[in-house]
DOVEX-518826 format. One record per atom (N, C-alpha, C): residue in one letter; x, y, z; residue number from 1; atom name. Coordinates in steps of 0.02 Angstrom, whole numbers. Layout:
BEGIN
r,xx,yy,zz,k,a
a,X,Y,Z,NUM,CA
...
REM end
This chain:
BEGIN
r,xx,yy,zz,k,a
x,4747,2936,4311,1,N
x,4745,3009,4321,1,CA
x,4751,3025,4396,1,C
x,4793,3072,4413,2,N
x,4804,3090,4483,2,CA
x,4742,3124,4512,2,C
x,4723,3102,4572,3,N
x,4665,3130,4606,3,CA
x,4679,3201,4628,3,C
x,4630,3244,4616,4,N
x,4639,3314,4636,4,CA
x,4607,3326,4704,4,C
x,4633,3377,4739,5,N
x,4607,3394,4805,5,CA
x,4567,3458,4803,5,C
x,4545,3479,4862,6,N
x,4507,3542,4867,6,CA
x,4554,3601,4855,6,C
x,4532,3646,4812,7,N
x,4574,3704,4795,7,CA
x,4565,3761,4845,7,C
x,4512,3757,4884,8,N
x,4497,3811,4931,8,CA
x,4544,3808,4991,8,C
x,4563,3866,5016,9,N
x,4606,3871,5074,9,CA
x,4565,3880,5138,9,C
x,4583,3843,5190,10,N
x,4549,3849,5253,10,CA
x,4568,3916,5286,10,C
x,4521,3944,5323,11,N
x,4532,4007,5359,11,CA
x,4556,4064,5313,11,C
x,4526,4067,5253,12,N
x,4544,4119,5205,12,CA
x,4517,4187,5229,12,C
x,4558,4238,5223,13,N
x,4534,4305,5242,13,CA
x,4483,4330,5190,13,C
x,4440,4374,5212,14,N
x,4383,4396,5171,14,CA
x,4405,4432,5108,14,C
x,4460,4470,5110,15,N
x,4481,4508,5052,15,CA
x,4505,4462,4996,15,C
x,4546,4413,5014,16,N
x,4571,4366,4964,16,CA
x,4513,4324,4937,16,C
x,4469,4302,4980,17,N
x,4414,4258,4961,17,CA
x,4368,4290,4909,17,C
x,4355,4354,4918,18,N
x,4307,4388,4875,18,CA
x,4338,4427,4817,18,C
x,4404,4427,4813,19,N
x,4437,4462,4757,19,CA
x,4485,4415,4720,19,C
x,4544,4405,4748,20,N
x,4596,4368,4712,20,CA
x,4578,4296,4698,20,C
x,4542,4263,4743,21,N
x,4524,4193,4732,21,CA
x,4478,4183,4673,21,C
x,4441,4235,4655,22,N
x,4396,4230,4597,22,CA
x,4436,4218,4533,22,C
x,4498,4243,4532,23,N
x,4541,4234,4474,23,CA
x,4592,4178,4485,23,C
x,4620,4176,4546,24,N
x,4676,4130,4558,24,CA
x,4656,4057,4554,24,C
x,4596,4039,4579,25,N
x,4576,3969,4578,25,CA
x,4566,3942,4507,25,C
x,4528,3977,4463,26,N
x,4523,3952,4394,26,CA
x,4591,3950,4358,26,C
x,4632,4001,4370,27,N
x,4699,4002,4338,27,CA
x,4743,3945,4365,27,C
x,4737,3930,4429,28,N
x,4776,3876,4459,28,CA
x,4757,3809,4427,28,C
x,4693,3797,4417,29,N
x,4670,3735,4385,29,CA
x,4696,3731,4313,29,C
x,4693,3788,4278,30,N
x,4717,3789,4209,30,CA
x,4792,3777,4206,30,C
x,4831,3811,4247,31,N
x,4904,3804,4247,31,CA
x,4925,3734,4268,31,C
x,4889,3704,4315,32,N
x,4907,3637,4337,32,CA
x,4898,3586,4281,32,C
x,4850,3599,4237,33,N
x,4838,3553,4181,33,CA
x,4892,3556,4128,33,C
x,4929,3612,4126,34,N
x,4985,3616,4078,34,CA
x,5052,3603,4112,34,C
x,5049,3578,4174,35,N
x,5110,3555,4207,35,CA
x,5147,3605,4250,35,C
x,5117,3663,4263,36,N
x,5150,3712,4306,36,CA
x,5146,3689,4379,36,C
x,5203,3687,4413,37,N
x,5206,3664,4483,37,CA
x,5199,3723,4531,37,C
x,5184,3710,4595,38,N
x,5180,3764,4644,38,CA
x,5245,3804,4649,38,C
x,5302,3770,4647,39,N
x,5367,3804,4652,39,CA
x,5378,3849,4592,39,C
x,5360,3825,4532,40,N
x,5366,3866,4472,40,CA
x,5322,3928,4477,40,C
x,5262,3920,4504,41,N
x,5217,3978,4513,41,CA
x,5248,4028,4562,41,C
x,5280,4003,4615,42,N
x,5313,4047,4663,42,CA
x,5370,4085,4630,42,C
x,5408,4051,4588,43,N
x,5464,4083,4553,43,CA
x,5437,4137,4506,43,C
x,5382,4122,4471,44,N
x,5351,4172,4427,44,CA
x,5330,4234,4467,44,C
x,5303,4222,4527,45,N
x,5282,4279,4569,45,CA
x,5342,4322,4589,45,C
x,5399,4290,4602,46,N
x,5459,4327,4618,46,CA
x,5482,4369,4558,46,C
x,5479,4339,4499,47,N
x,5499,4375,4438,47,CA
x,5452,4435,4426,47,C
x,5388,4425,4440,48,N
x,5340,4481,4434,48,CA
x,5358,4538,4481,48,C
x,5378,4520,4542,49,N
x,5397,4572,4591,49,CA
x,5460,4609,4569,49,C
x,5506,4572,4537,50,N
x,5566,4604,4510,50,CA
x,5548,4654,4455,50,C
x,5500,4634,4412,51,N
x,5476,4680,4360,51,CA
x,5444,4741,4391,51,C
x,5406,4731,4445,52,N
x,5375,4787,4481,52,CA
x,5429,4833,4508,52,C
x,5481,4804,4537,53,N
x,5538,4843,4563,53,CA
x,5568,4887,4508,53,C
x,5580,4858,4450,54,N
x,5612,4894,4394,54,CA
x,5571,4955,4374,54,C
x,5505,4944,4365,55,N
x,5463,5000,4343,55,CA
x,5454,5052,4398,55,C
x,5445,5029,4460,56,N
x,5440,5077,4516,56,CA
x,5503,5120,4521,56,C
x,5561,5090,4506,57,N
x,5624,5124,4516,57,CA
x,5635,5183,4469,57,C
x,5597,5188,4415,58,N
x,5604,5245,4369,58,CA
x,5574,5308,4400,58,C
x,5524,5301,4441,59,N
x,5499,5358,4480,59,CA
x,5445,5400,4448,59,C
x,5438,5399,4382,60,N
x,5386,5441,4350,60,CA
x,5319,5406,4355,60,C
x,5265,5444,4346,61,N
x,5198,5418,4358,61,CA
x,5181,5360,4312,61,C
x,5199,5365,4248,62,N
x,5183,5311,4201,62,CA
x,5213,5245,4223,62,C
x,5276,5246,4244,63,N
x,5309,5185,4266,63,CA
x,5283,5161,4334,63,C
x,5260,5208,4376,64,N
x,5229,5188,4439,64,CA
x,5165,5148,4426,64,C
x,5127,5168,4375,65,N
x,5066,5132,4357,65,CA
x,5083,5062,4332,65,C
x,5134,5057,4289,66,N
x,5154,4991,4263,66,CA
x,5180,4948,4321,66,C
x,5218,4979,4366,67,N
x,5243,4943,4424,67,CA
x,5186,4917,4467,67,C
x,5132,4957,4473,68,N
x,5074,4936,4511,68,CA
x,5040,4876,4478,68,C
x,5037,4876,4412,69,N
x,5007,4819,4376,69,CA
x,5046,4755,4392,69,C
x,5112,4760,4390,70,N
x,5153,4701,4407,70,CA
x,5147,4683,4481,70,C
x,5136,4733,4524,71,N
x,5123,4718,4595,71,CA
x,5061,4675,4601,71,C
x,5008,4693,4566,72,N
x,4946,4654,4570,72,CA
x,4955,4584,4540,72,C
x,4994,4579,4486,73,N
x,5008,4513,4457,73,CA
x,5048,4470,4505,73,C
x,5093,4502,4543,74,N
x,5132,4467,4593,74,CA
x,5086,4438,4647,74,C
x,5040,4480,4672,75,N
x,4993,4458,4724,75,CA
x,4950,4401,4697,75,C
x,4928,4407,4635,76,N
x,4886,4355,4605,76,CA
x,4925,4289,4601,76,C
x,4987,4291,4577,77,N
x,5028,4230,4572,77,CA
x,5042,4202,4641,77,C
x,5047,4245,4691,78,N
x,5059,4222,4759,78,CA
x,5000,4182,4785,78,C
x,4941,4196,4760,79,N
x,4882,4156,4778,79,CA
x,4877,4093,4735,79,C
x,4906,4095,4676,80,N
x,4902,4038,4631,80,CA
x,4946,3980,4653,80,C
x,5007,3994,4679,81,N
x,5052,3939,4696,81,CA
x,5022,3892,4748,81,C
x,4993,3920,4800,82,N
x,4961,3879,4851,82,CA
x,4900,3842,4825,82,C
x,4862,3875,4781,83,N
x,4803,3844,4752,83,CA
x,4822,3783,4709,83,C
x,4876,3790,4671,84,N
x,4901,3733,4631,84,CA
x,4921,3676,4677,84,C
x,4956,3693,4732,85,N
x,4979,3641,4779,85,CA
x,4920,3603,4809,85,C
x,4868,3639,4828,86,N
x,4809,3606,4857,86,CA
x,4771,3565,4804,86,C
x,4764,3594,4745,87,N
x,4725,3561,4693,87,CA
x,4759,3497,4668,87,C
x,4825,3497,4665,88,N
x,4862,3439,4640,88,CA
x,4887,3394,4697,88,C
x,4867,3409,4759,89,N
x,4891,3371,4817,89,CA
x,4967,3369,4818,89,C
x,4998,3426,4807,90,N
x,5071,3430,4803,90,CA
x,5097,3482,4852,90,C
x,5073,3479,4914,91,N
x,5095,3525,4966,91,CA
x,5158,3498,5000,91,C
x,5214,3533,4990,92,N
x,5278,3509,5016,92,CA
x,5312,3563,5058,92,C
x,5361,3542,5097,93,N
x,5400,3589,5138,93,CA
x,5438,3637,5093,93,C
x,5466,3611,5038,94,N
x,5503,3653,4991,94,CA
x,5457,3706,4960,94,C
x,5398,3685,4940,95,N
x,5350,3732,4912,95,CA
x,5330,3786,4961,95,C
x,5319,3765,5024,96,N
x,5302,3813,5076,96,CA
x,5359,3863,5088,96,C
x,5421,3838,5086,97,N
x,5479,3882,5095,97,CA
x,5483,3933,5039,97,C
x,5474,3910,4976,98,N
x,5477,3956,4919,98,CA
x,5422,4009,4925,98,C
x,5364,3989,4948,99,N
x,5308,4036,4955,99,CA
x,5325,4089,5007,99,C
x,5350,4069,5065,100,N
x,5367,4117,5118,100,CA
x,5427,4160,5098,100,C
x,5476,4129,5066,101,N
x,5535,4167,5043,101,CA
x,5513,4218,4991,101,C
x,5470,4197,4945,102,N
x,5445,4242,4893,102,CA
x,5408,4301,4922,102,C
x,5368,4289,4975,103,N
x,5331,4343,5006,103,CA
x,5377,4398,5032,103,C
x,5434,4378,5059,104,N
x,5482,4428,5085,104,CA
x,5514,4467,5027,104,C
x,5532,4430,4973,105,N
x,5561,4462,4914,105,CA
x,5512,4513,4884,105,C
x,5449,4493,4879,106,N
x,5398,4537,4850,106,CA
x,5397,4605,4886,106,C
x,5391,4602,4952,107,N
x,5384,4663,4991,107,CA
x,5446,4708,4984,107,C
x,5505,4677,4987,108,N
x,5566,4716,4981,108,CA
x,5571,4747,4911,108,C
x,5553,4709,4860,109,N
x,5556,4734,4791,109,CA
x,5509,4794,4782,109,C
x,5448,4788,4807,110,N
x,5401,4844,4800,110,CA
x,5427,4907,4834,110,C
x,5448,4900,4897,111,N
x,5468,4958,4936,111,CA
x,5533,4989,4911,111,C
x,5582,4946,4898,112,N
x,5646,4974,4876,112,CA
x,5641,5003,4806,112,C
x,5598,4974,4764,113,N
x,5587,5002,4697,113,CA
x,5559,5072,4701,113,C
x,5508,5081,4744,114,N
x,5478,5148,4752,114,CA
x,5528,5197,4782,114,C
x,5566,5175,4832,115,N
x,5615,5221,4863,115,CA
x,5669,5241,4814,115,C
x,5690,5195,4771,116,N
x,5740,5212,4721,116,CA
x,5712,5261,4670,116,C
x,5647,5252,4653,117,N
x,5615,5298,4608,117,CA
x,5610,5368,4636,117,C
x,5593,5373,4701,118,N
x,5590,5438,4734,118,CA
x,5659,5471,4736,118,C
x,5710,5430,4749,119,N
x,5778,5456,4751,119,CA
x,5798,5484,4682,119,C
x,5779,5448,4629,120,N
x,5797,5471,4562,120,CA
x,5763,5537,4544,120,C
x,5702,5547,4569,121,N
x,5666,5608,4552,121,CA
x,5683,5667,4598,121,C
x,5708,5652,4658,122,N
x,5723,5706,4705,122,CA
x,5798,5715,4717,122,C
x,5837,5662,4702,123,N
x,5909,5661,4716,123,CA
x,5924,5669,4790,123,C
x,5877,5646,4832,124,N
x,5885,5651,4905,124,CA
x,5898,5581,4933,124,C
x,5958,5567,4958,125,N
x,5974,5500,4984,125,CA
x,5933,5479,5044,125,C
x,5899,5527,5076,126,N
x,5857,5510,5133,126,CA
x,5805,5457,5115,126,C
x,5780,5460,5052,127,N
x,5727,5414,5032,127,CA
x,5753,5343,5022,127,C
x,5817,5335,5009,128,N
x,5846,5268,5008,128,CA
x,5846,5239,5078,128,C
x,5863,5280,5127,129,N
x,5862,5259,5198,129,CA
x,5790,5242,5218,129,C
x,5744,5286,5198,130,N
x,5673,5276,5214,130,CA
x,5648,5211,5184,130,C
x,5668,5197,5122,131,N
x,5647,5136,5088,131,CA
x,5673,5073,5123,131,C
x,5737,5075,5143,132,N
x,5765,5018,5178,132,CA
x,5730,5008,5246,132,C
x,5715,5063,5280,133,N
x,5680,5058,5344,133,CA
x,5610,5029,5334,133,C
x,5576,5051,5281,134,N
x,5508,5026,5267,134,CA
x,5510,4952,5250,134,C
x,5560,4932,5209,135,N
x,5566,4862,5191,135,CA
x,5580,4818,5251,135,C
x,5626,4841,5294,136,N
x,5642,4803,5355,136,CA
x,5581,4796,5400,136,C
x,5545,4851,5410,137,N
x,5487,4850,5455,137,CA
x,5432,4804,5428,137,C
x,5422,4805,5363,138,N
x,5370,4763,5333,138,CA
x,5387,4689,5342,138,C
x,5449,4671,5326,139,N
x,5471,4601,5332,139,CA
x,5471,4580,5405,139,C
x,5491,4625,5450,140,N
x,5490,4610,5522,140,CA
x,5419,4596,5545,140,C
x,5371,4636,5521,141,N
x,5301,4626,5538,141,CA
x,5276,4559,5513,141,C
x,5296,4540,5452,142,N
x,5277,4474,5426,142,CA
x,5305,4418,5468,142,C
x,5368,4426,5489,143,N
x,5401,4375,5530,143,CA
x,5364,4365,5596,143,C
x,5345,4419,5628,144,N
x,5309,4415,5692,144,CA
x,5242,4380,5681,144,C
x,5207,4398,5628,145,N
x,5142,4368,5613,145,CA
x,5148,4293,5601,145,C
x,5199,4273,5562,146,N
x,5210,4202,5547,146,CA
x,5229,4164,5610,146,C
x,5268,4196,5654,147,N
x,5287,4163,5717,147,CA
x,5226,4149,5760,147,C
x,5180,4197,5762,148,N
x,5118,4187,5801,148,CA
x,5078,4129,5772,148,C
x,5075,4126,5706,149,N
x,5037,4071,5675,149,CA
x,5070,4004,5688,149,C
x,5136,4004,5691,150,N
x,5173,3942,5706,150,CA
x,5152,3915,5774,150,C
x,5151,3959,5824,151,N
x,5131,3937,5891,151,CA
x,5058,3917,5892,151,C
x,5017,3950,5854,152,N
x,4946,3934,5851,152,CA
x,4936,3864,5824,152,C
x,4973,3845,5771,153,N
x,4965,3779,5741,153,CA
x,4984,3723,5789,153,C
x,5031,3738,5834,154,N
x,5054,3688,5881,154,CA
x,5025,3702,5951,154,C
x,4958,3712,5952,155,N
x,4926,3731,6015,155,CA
x,4928,3675,6066,155,C
x,4944,3612,6045,156,N
x,4950,3559,6094,156,CA
x,5013,3568,6136,156,C
x,5061,3607,6110,157,N
x,5123,3620,6147,157,CA
x,5121,3687,6183,157,C
x,5081,3733,6159,158,N
x,5075,3798,6191,158,CA
x,5004,3824,6182,158,C
x,4978,3856,6232,159,N
x,4910,3883,6227,159,CA
x,4911,3958,6221,159,C
x,4965,3984,6191,160,N
x,4971,4057,6184,160,CA
x,4913,4086,6143,160,C
x,4891,4049,6092,161,N
x,4839,4074,6048,161,CA
x,4783,4023,6044,161,C
x,4722,4047,6044,162,N
x,4664,4004,6042,162,CA
x,4638,3999,5970,162,C
x,4618,3939,5950,163,N
x,4597,3927,5881,163,CA
x,4537,3969,5861,163,C
x,4489,3976,5905,164,N
x,4427,4011,5886,164,CA
x,4439,4084,5868,164,C
x,4495,4112,5890,165,N
x,4509,4182,5876,165,CA
x,4534,4192,5805,165,C
x,4552,4139,5770,166,N
x,4585,4146,5705,166,CA
x,4547,4110,5649,166,C
x,4481,4104,5656,167,N
x,4443,4070,5604,167,CA
x,4445,4109,5538,167,C
x,4445,4175,5543,168,N
x,4452,4217,5484,168,CA
x,4508,4267,5498,168,C
x,4563,4259,5463,169,N
x,4621,4302,5475,169,CA
x,4608,4372,5446,169,C
x,4628,4422,5483,170,N
x,4623,4491,5458,170,CA
x,4675,4500,5403,170,C
x,4654,4526,5345,171,N
x,4700,4530,5287,171,CA
x,4750,4588,5292,171,C
x,4788,4590,5346,172,N
x,4832,4647,5358,172,CA
x,4882,4657,5301,172,C
x,4919,4604,5284,173,N
x,4971,4610,5232,173,CA
x,4941,4629,5165,173,C
x,4884,4599,5149,174,N
x,4852,4613,5085,174,CA
x,4827,4685,5081,174,C
x,4800,4709,5136,175,N
x,4777,4779,5138,175,CA
x,4836,4827,5132,175,C
x,4889,4813,5169,176,N
x,4949,4857,5166,176,CA
x,4977,4858,5095,176,C
x,4981,4800,5063,177,N
x,5007,4796,4995,177,CA
x,4965,4837,4947,177,C
x,4899,4831,4952,178,N
x,4855,4866,4906,178,CA
x,4855,4942,4918,178,C
x,4854,4962,4981,179,N
x,4856,5034,4996,179,CA
x,4923,5064,4974,179,C
x,4977,5027,4986,180,N
x,5044,5048,4964,180,CA
x,5043,5059,4888,180,C
x,5016,5010,4851,181,N
x,5014,5014,4779,181,CA
x,4971,5071,4754,181,C
x,4914,5081,4786,182,N
x,4869,5136,4765,182,CA
x,4900,5204,4777,182,C
x,4936,5211,4832,183,N
x,4971,5275,4846,183,CA
x,5024,5289,4792,183,C
x,5056,5236,4769,184,N
x,5105,5244,4715,184,CA
x,5070,5264,4650,184,C
x,5012,5234,4636,185,N
x,4975,5248,4574,185,CA
x,4951,5321,4572,185,C
x,4930,5347,4629,186,N
x,4907,5417,4630,186,CA
x,4966,5466,4637,186,C
x,5026,5439,4625,187,N
x,5087,5480,4624,187,CA
x,5104,5509,4692,187,C
x,5095,5467,4744,188,N
x,5114,5486,4812,188,CA
x,5161,5433,4840,188,C
x,5218,5420,4806,189,N
x,5263,5367,4827,189,CA
x,5293,5378,4897,189,C
x,5306,5441,4915,190,N
x,5333,5454,4982,190,CA
x,5282,5435,5035,190,C
x,5218,5451,5023,191,N
x,5166,5430,5069,191,CA
x,5164,5354,5075,191,C
x,5175,5320,5019,192,N
x,5174,5247,5019,192,CA
x,5227,5219,5066,192,C
x,5287,5248,5064,193,N
x,5342,5225,5107,193,CA
x,5326,5237,5180,193,C
x,5302,5297,5195,194,N
x,5285,5312,5265,194,CA
x,5228,5269,5290,194,C
x,5180,5255,5245,195,N
x,5123,5213,5264,195,CA
x,5147,5144,5285,195,C
x,5193,5114,5247,196,N
x,5218,5048,5264,196,CA
x,5252,5048,5332,196,C
x,5292,5099,5345,197,N
x,5327,5103,5410,197,CA
x,5276,5107,5467,197,C
x,5227,5152,5460,198,N
x,5178,5161,5513,198,CA
x,5136,5098,5523,198,C
x,5113,5068,5467,199,N
x,5072,5008,5472,199,CA
x,5110,4950,5504,199,C
x,5175,4946,5489,200,N
x,5215,4890,5514,200,CA
x,5232,4896,5588,200,C
x,5219,4954,5617,201,N
x,5228,4961,5690,201,CA
x,5181,4914,5728,201,C
x,5131,4889,5692,202,N
x,5086,4839,5721,202,CA
x,5123,4778,5748,202,C
x,5184,4765,5721,203,N
x,5223,4708,5745,203,CA
x,5238,4713,5820,203,C
x,5253,4774,5842,204,N
x,5268,4783,5913,204,CA
x,5206,4773,5957,204,C
x,5148,4792,5930,205,N
x,5086,4779,5966,205,CA
x,5073,4704,5971,205,C
x,5088,4668,5917,206,N
x,5079,4595,5918,206,CA
x,5126,4563,5969,206,C
x,5188,4587,5972,207,N
x,5236,4560,6021,207,CA
x,5210,4573,6092,207,C
x,5185,4633,6103,208,N
x,5161,4651,6170,208,CA
x,5102,4607,6191,208,C
x,5052,4601,6148,209,N
x,4992,4562,6166,209,CA
x,5008,4489,6174,209,C
x,5053,4462,6131,210,N
x,5071,4391,6136,210,CA
x,5109,4378,6201,210,C
x,5156,4423,6217,211,N
x,5196,4415,6278,211,CA
x,5151,4420,6340,211,C
x,5105,4467,6339,212,N
x,5059,4477,6395,212,CA
x,5016,4415,6405,212,C
x,4991,4387,6350,213,N
x,4948,4327,6355,213,CA
x,4989,4267,6378,213,C
x,5049,4260,6351,214,N
x,5092,4204,6369,214,CA
x,5110,4208,6444,214,C
x,5128,4267,6467,215,N
x,5146,4277,6537,215,CA
x,5087,4260,6583,215,C
x,5028,4282,6563,216,N
x,4968,4270,6603,216,CA
x,4953,4195,6608,216,C
x,4959,4159,6551,217,N
x,4945,4088,6552,217,CA
x,4997,4049,6591,217,C
x,5060,4069,6584,218,N
x,5113,4035,6622,218,CA
x,5104,4047,6697,218,C
x,5082,4107,6715,219,N
x,5070,4123,6786,219,CA
x,5012,4081,6813,219,C
x,4960,4072,6771,220,N
x,4903,4031,6792,220,CA
x,4923,3959,6803,220,C
x,4968,3933,6759,221,N
x,4991,3864,6766,221,CA
x,5034,3856,6828,221,C
x,5074,3907,6846,222,N
x,5115,3903,6906,222,CA
x,5072,3902,6969,222,C
x,5016,3938,6967,223,N
x,4972,3939,7025,223,CA
x,4939,3871,7036,223,C
x,4930,3834,6980,224,N
x,4902,3767,6986,224,CA
x,4954,3719,7016,224,C
REM end
């Protein structure tokens, strides 16, 4: 019998730890026992996000609620794929790529689905532009965040980020996803799109603070 590993994720943010992990960890153990792999779980999460896109795109309140349910199932499955990988000691580069690729697909599906739904109910093409802008900004924000974490993991090559500052990651993406979904559920899809754009402006603040810190440390090294 293959030895199992720890299912818990290091440096888990507080929101995931106290909500989604309560369901994702038991489900991950159950799914691993019937042969579901991390990559298969990632693919299922992508399919869930596509279902969310379809229901969001109808634009009426009932379908927005169904779309929100699939949004939550997508987020849950996104926590399950990594849990399966850790539990079965099957953490691979391919699995990590599918997980990160899926995260981008999820966000675009949610946002573009809502924007298409607003367009159908208003017949105003502006909301298609707004949806594309929101999707781009959200994915751009994710890219900047992942880039910072990449440098953090390789702190022996760069001291841009200090380990002690990231013991508990702020659940930015998870909060944005949930607030976006809740705004859709209360039939405020336009607010949801604007919220994503405004929240994603945080990427520029991350770029500024990282560049400032990097410049300061490089200047200190030159003085030495």
